C-alpha positions as CSV (number, residue, x, y, z in Angstrom):
1,M,143.5,65.0,-0.3
2,S,140.2,65.3,-2.9
3,F,141.3,68.8,-4.6
4,L,144.7,67.2,-4.9
5,L,143.1,64.1,-6.2
6,A,141.1,66.5,-8.7
7,T,144.3,68.4,-9.8
8,L,145.8,64.9,-10.8
9,V,142.8,64.0,-13.1
10,F,142.6,67.3,-14.4
11,N,146.3,67.6,-15.3
12,T,146.2,64.2,-16.7
13,L,142.8,65.5,-18.9
14,I,145.1,68.4,-20.2
15,A,148.1,65.9,-20.9
16,G,145.5,63.6,-23.0
17,F,144.1,67.0,-24.7
18,L,147.5,68.5,-25.9
19,T,148.5,64.5,-27.3
20,A,145.2,64.6,-29.5
21,L,146.5,67.7,-30.7
22,E,149.9,66.4,-31.3
23,F,151.5,68.6,-29.2
24,G,154.6,67.8,-27.6
25,G,156.1,64.4,-27.5
26,G,153.7,61.6,-26.8
27,F,151.3,61.3,-23.9
28,V,153.9,60.2,-21.1
29,V,155.8,63.4,-21.9
30,N,152.8,65.2,-22.3
31,L,151.5,63.9,-18.7
32,V,154.6,64.5,-17.0
33,F,154.9,68.0,-17.8
34,S,151.5,68.7,-16.9
35,Q,151.9,66.7,-13.8
36,C,154.7,69.3,-12.8
37,A,153.2,72.4,-14.0
38,G,150.0,71.8,-12.7
39,L,151.1,70.3,-9.4
40,S,154.0,73.2,-8.6
41,I,151.3,75.9,-9.4
42,M,148.7,74.5,-7.0
43,V,151.3,74.6,-4.3
44,L,152.6,78.1,-5.1
45,I,149.2,79.4,-5.0
46,R,148.1,78.3,-1.8
47,L,151.4,79.4,-0.2
48,A,150.8,83.0,-1.8
49,L,147.2,83.0,-0.3
50,R,148.4,82.3,2.9
51,L,150.7,85.3,2.8
52,P,149.1,88.4,4.7
53,L,148.0,90.4,1.8
54,R,144.8,92.0,0.7
55,G,143.6,93.4,-2.4
56,A,145.9,93.6,-5.6
57,A,148.6,92.6,-3.6
58,R,147.2,89.5,-3.1
59,S,146.4,89.3,-7.0
60,A,149.8,90.0,-7.5
61,A,151.4,87.6,-5.4
62,V,148.6,84.5,-6.9
63,A,150.1,86.1,-10.8
64,V,153.5,85.8,-9.5
65,A,152.9,81.8,-8.1
66,I,151.1,81.2,-11.5
67,V,154.2,82.1,-13.6
68,A,156.7,80.8,-11.4
69,G,154.9,77.6,-10.9
70,A,154.7,77.0,-14.5
71,T,158.3,78.0,-15.1
72,A,159.5,75.4,-12.1
73,G,157.3,72.8,-13.8
74,G,158.8,72.9,-16.6
75,M,162.1,72.7,-15.5
76,L,160.9,70.1,-13.6
77,G,159.2,68.2,-16.5
78,R,162.4,68.7,-18.4
79,L,164.9,67.0,-15.5
80,L,162.2,64.2,-15.2
81,T,162.0,63.5,-19.0
82,G,165.7,64.1,-20.2
83,I,164.5,67.0,-22.7
84,D,167.2,69.4,-22.0
85,V,166.2,71.4,-24.9
86,S,163.2,72.1,-26.0
87,P,162.2,72.7,-29.9
88,P,160.4,76.5,-30.0
89,G,156.8,76.2,-29.8
90,S,157.0,72.8,-27.7
91,H,157.2,71.8,-24.2
92,E,158.1,75.7,-23.2
93,T,154.8,76.9,-24.7
94,Q,153.1,73.8,-23.0
95,S,154.5,74.6,-19.3
96,L,153.1,78.4,-20.4
97,L,149.7,76.9,-21.6
98,I,149.2,74.9,-18.6
99,G,150.4,77.5,-16.1
100,L,147.8,79.6,-17.7
101,V,144.9,77.5,-17.7
102,F,145.5,75.8,-14.5
103,G,146.5,78.6,-12.8
104,S,143.5,80.7,-13.4
105,I,141.4,77.9,-12.6
106,A,143.3,77.0,-9.3
107,A,142.9,80.8,-8.3
108,G,139.2,80.9,-9.0
109,F,138.9,78.0,-7.1
110,F,140.7,78.4,-4.2
111,W,139.6,82.5,-4.0
112,L,135.9,80.9,-3.9
113,R,137.1,78.7,-1.4
114,E,138.3,81.0,0.5
115,R,135.7,83.6,0.6
116,N,133.5,80.5,1.1
117,V,135.1,80.2,4.6
118,L,135.7,83.5,5.7
119,L,131.6,83.8,4.8
120,E,131.3,81.0,6.8
121,S,133.5,82.2,9.6
122,D,131.9,85.3,9.6
123,L,128.2,83.5,9.6
124,Q,129.5,81.0,12.3
125,A,130.8,84.0,14.3
126,R,127.5,85.8,14.2
127,E,125.2,82.8,14.6
128,L,127.8,82.0,18.2
129,A,127.0,85.8,19.4
130,R,123.3,85.1,18.4
131,L,123.1,82.1,20.4
132,Q,125.2,83.4,23.4
133,A,122.8,86.4,23.6
134,E,120.0,84.0,23.7
135,K,121.9,81.6,26.2
136,Q,122.1,84.8,28.6
137,S,118.9,85.6,28.0
138,L,117.4,82.3,28.8
139,A,119.2,81.8,31.5
140,A,118.1,84.7,33.1
141,Q,114.7,83.8,32.3
142,L,115.1,80.3,33.8
143,R,116.5,81.8,37.1
144,M,113.5,84.0,37.5
145,L,111.4,81.1,36.9
146,Q,113.8,78.7,39.2
147,A,113.1,81.9,41.9
148,Q,109.3,81.8,42.2
149,I,107.9,81.0,45.2
150,E,104.0,81.2,44.9
151,P,102.8,84.1,46.9
152,H,99.5,82.6,47.9
153,F,101.2,79.6,49.1
154,L,104.0,81.4,51.5
155,F,100.9,83.8,52.6
156,N,98.3,81.3,53.4
157,S,100.9,79.3,55.5
158,L,101.9,82.0,57.1
159,A,98.2,83.2,57.8
160,N,98.0,79.4,58.9
161,V,100.7,79.8,61.5
162,A,99.2,83.0,62.9
163,A,95.8,81.2,63.5
164,L,97.4,78.0,64.9
165,I,99.3,80.0,67.7
166,E,95.9,80.4,69.6
167,T,94.5,77.1,69.0
168,D,97.1,74.4,68.4
169,P,100.9,76.0,69.5
170,K,102.2,72.6,69.0
171,L,100.8,72.1,65.4
172,A,101.7,75.9,64.6
173,G,105.0,75.1,65.4
174,Q,105.4,72.2,63.1
175,L,104.1,74.0,60.4
176,L,106.8,76.9,61.0
177,D,109.6,74.2,61.1
178,A,108.4,73.0,58.0
179,L,107.9,76.1,56.1
180,I,111.6,76.9,57.2
181,R,112.7,73.7,55.9
182,Y,110.6,74.6,52.3
183,L,112.0,77.8,52.2
184,R,115.8,76.5,53.0
185,F,115.5,73.9,50.6
186,S,113.9,76.5,47.8
187,L,116.5,79.0,48.2
188,T,119.3,76.6,47.4
189,R,117.4,74.8,44.7
190,T,117.1,78.4,43.0
191,R,120.5,79.2,43.5
192,A,121.6,75.8,42.3
193,E,122.8,75.5,38.6
194,G,122.0,71.8,38.5
195,G,121.5,69.2,41.1
196,T,119.7,65.9,41.7
197,L,116.7,64.0,41.5
198,G,117.1,63.4,45.7
199,D,117.8,67.4,45.7
200,E,114.3,68.0,44.4
201,V,112.6,65.1,46.6
202,A,113.9,66.9,49.2
203,L,112.4,70.1,48.2
204,L,109.1,68.4,47.3
205,T,108.7,66.7,51.2
206,A,108.9,69.9,52.7
207,Y,106.5,71.6,50.5
208,L,104.1,68.6,51.1
209,D,104.7,68.7,54.9
210,V,103.6,72.1,54.9
211,L,100.3,71.6,52.8
212,K,99.9,68.2,55.0
213,I,99.8,70.3,58.3
214,R,97.4,73.0,56.2
215,M,95.0,70.4,54.5
216,G,95.0,67.7,57.5
217,Q,93.5,64.4,56.1
218,R,92.5,65.6,53.3
219,L,95.9,65.5,51.8
220,A,97.8,62.2,51.0
221,Y,101.1,61.7,49.7
222,A,103.8,59.1,48.6
223,F,106.8,58.5,46.7
224,E,107.7,55.8,44.6
225,I,111.4,56.4,43.6
226,A,114.3,53.5,43.5
227,P,117.2,55.2,45.8
228,E,119.4,54.6,42.8
229,L,117.7,57.2,40.8
230,M,118.2,59.9,43.5
231,S,121.7,60.6,42.0
232,T,120.2,61.0,38.5
233,A,120.9,64.5,37.3
234,F,117.6,67.0,37.7
235,P,117.0,70.8,36.7
236,P,116.2,72.8,39.7
237,M,112.8,73.5,40.4
238,L,111.3,71.7,37.5
239,L,109.0,69.0,39.3
240,Q,107.1,71.2,42.4
241,P,105.3,73.4,39.7
242,L,103.4,70.1,38.5
243,V,102.9,69.3,42.3
244,E,101.6,72.4,43.1
245,N,99.6,72.2,39.4
246,A,98.1,68.8,40.9
247,I,96.9,69.9,44.4
248,R,95.5,73.0,43.2
249,H,93.2,72.3,40.4
250,G,92.9,68.5,41.4
251,L,92.9,68.5,45.4
252,E,92.2,71.4,46.8
253,P,89.0,71.9,45.2
254,K,87.8,68.6,46.1
255,V,85.9,68.3,49.0
256,A,87.4,65.0,50.4
257,G,91.1,66.0,49.3
258,G,92.7,63.0,47.4
259,H,96.2,61.1,47.1
260,I,99.4,62.5,45.3
261,T,102.0,60.2,44.2
262,V,105.4,61.3,42.7
263,S,107.1,58.2,40.9
264,A,110.3,57.9,38.6
265,E,111.5,54.9,36.7
266,R,114.7,54.8,34.4
267,R,113.9,52.9,30.9
268,A,116.8,52.7,29.0
269,D,118.6,55.9,28.7
270,R,115.4,58.2,29.5
271,L,114.0,59.1,33.3
272,Q,110.3,58.9,33.2
273,I,108.8,61.1,36.3
274,A,105.0,60.7,36.8
275,V,103.3,63.2,39.4
276,T,99.6,61.6,39.9
277,D,96.3,62.6,41.1
278,D,92.8,61.5,42.3
279,G,91.2,65.0,42.3
280,L,89.0,66.2,39.8
281,G,90.6,66.1,37.0
282,F,90.7,68.4,33.7
283,A,87.3,70.7,33.6
284,E,85.2,70.0,30.8
285,T,87.2,72.2,28.2
286,P,90.6,71.7,29.6
287,G,93.1,74.7,29.2
288,E,96.9,74.6,30.0
289,G,97.9,77.5,32.5
290,V,101.1,79.4,32.9
291,G,102.6,76.6,35.3
292,L,102.4,74.1,32.6
293,A,103.7,76.3,29.8
294,N,106.8,77.1,32.0
295,I,107.8,73.7,32.2
296,R,107.3,72.9,29.0
297,A,109.7,76.0,27.9
298,R,112.0,75.1,30.1
299,I,112.7,71.3,29.2
300,A,112.5,72.6,25.6
301,A,115.3,75.0,26.4
302,I,117.2,72.4,28.5
303,Y,116.6,69.2,26.9
304,G,115.7,70.7,23.4
305,S,113.5,67.9,21.2
306,T,115.0,65.2,23.0
307,A,112.5,65.8,26.2
308,R,108.3,66.2,26.6
309,L,105.7,66.4,28.9
310,D,102.6,64.7,28.6
311,L,99.1,64.8,30.2
312,R,96.5,62.1,30.7
313,S,93.2,62.5,32.3
314,G,89.7,61.6,32.1
315,V,86.8,64.3,33.2
316,G,86.8,63.8,37.1
317,A,89.3,61.0,37.2
318,G,92.4,63.0,38.3
319,V,95.6,63.7,36.1
320,T,98.6,62.2,35.5
321,A,101.8,64.7,34.1
322,T,104.3,62.5,32.8
323,M,107.8,64.0,32.2
324,S,110.5,62.0,29.7
325,L,113.9,62.9,30.0
326,P,117.7,62.2,28.9
327,A,118.8,60.2,32.0
328,E,122.4,61.4,33.5
329,V,124.4,60.9,36.4
330,A,124.9,64.2,38.4
331,P,128.8,64.9,38.6
């Protein structure tokens, strides 16, 4: 539509220019001939460019469109103005002049626009292929991260089961049941494309039940999550590394152990999830381990810049890890 308007304006300028040169039969007549020739050429050039032609054949088709458009425009102009026979050098020449000027400009414009469209299409195809390759690579990486089960956790739990069989068979059975529940939930989550916050809570409950038996009174935990939030969409195995990190670096090294709380709340269209412990806190020179780096990489890959992970701690005063994610209800 914008090009049509530009064509009408351009044709009007040509009519004014020819009138200033005292060419033709006045501004109105010149305007009619200019619009007829210009619009005819524009339509025929666009039709010619849509033909499945390439190279010289395409250029020839455009040239024929220019001549045909100028001829057709002249005939239509004579029909509208009632001028049956044009004096030599008058409207016949005007139609040809308009055809050559406008046709060349229009042909150049359409050629450049089509070239840009082809270049953009090729660029988009290349970008789509690159994004698809990155997506496939990222999906493989995410699945690898999701499928990671901490070997020390598994080996230590099995070692505890073996030790408790002799001293406390009942507790050994409870530990084995909790470990089986954890492995079942873990395998289900690692194979899932999506899931809910409730699924992640079920996995964490089984995980913490195992650690509760292993650590005894040194570990206490609680979930502070409203029931209506359990249906919120949540990526698999995204919250567990935060809990593992809190226990491994905060509670296990602490002689008295401690308490860990997993909480969630919805603020507008965002889900705020916090893992808080009262363990040892950050060291004097805190650093970020592989687990936290993996979480940041995953939420960046899944949500882009709309998600973040923040850590807050005082030395020796526990740590709070907070994830802020877009809140969506799982299908």
